N, C-alpha and C positions, 0 to 999 in steps of 0.2 A: 504494500500500500504506500502511496506517495501522498505527501501533504502539499497542498497548493501554497505556493509562496506569494510574495508581493509582486505587484506589477512594476516592471522596469521599462522605460520608454524604448530602449533599444532591443530588449529581449522578450518583451511580453511577460506572460506569467511563467515563473520558474517552478519546476518540479524539484522538490528537495527530498532526497531519500531519508528514510527513517532508520532507527535502530533495528526494527524488524526486517528491513531489507538486507541489512548487513548480516544479521544473525542467520537469515535464510541462506544467503550466499555462502557464508563460511561453513554452515552445517552441511550444505551440499558438497562443498569442496572436501571437507573432512571425510564424509561418507565415501566420496569417489576415491580417496586415497586409502581407505580402509582404516582410518583412525577412529578410535572409540569415543572421541569427544564430541559433545553437542552443547552449544552455547544456549544459555537461557536469558542472559542479559548482557548489556555493555555499559561501561561507564562513559557517559556522554557529558562533555562540558556544556554549561548553560549559555555559551556564546559561540559565535563563528570566529574562527581564527583568521586574522587579516592576512596572514602569510599563506593561507590555504593549506596549512598543515592539518593533519587529521585532528578532529575535535573529539575523538573517542578512543577507547582502549578496551581490551578484553582481559581484565584481571583474573577471571575465572580460569584462564589457561596458564597463569604464571608458574605453576609448579609442574606442568606437564613435562615428561621426560623427552618427548620428541621435539625439542625446541627448534631445531633447524627447519623441519618441515612446517611447523606451526608458524614460525616467523616468516617463511616464504609466503604462506597463505595470507597472513596478516598484512604483509607488504602489498600484495595484489589487491586485497580488499581496501586498504587505505588509498591506493591509487584510484580505484574505481569509485570509492565513496569517501572522499576526504572530509566533507562536511555533512553531518547528518543531524536530524532532530530526534530527541528521545521520545519514543512512542509508548512508554510504559507509565 
């Protein structure tokens, strides 16, 4: 589900992805790699980062032993979804 954003003269209405979009994406990627992890929530900052760095993190995965694979998937998700809204 996407939340409708504000109107911008040059771009029209912007679709802003939500935490549910990122959770769905990452859970599908983890399943495709055969990893047993499934996210339930993300830590989302309450503001948009002006440098377009990701405004979210997945602390639920901090202690997972497959750090290399998980970091690779998190990098891809942060590239696709750098700024999100918290939908919980």
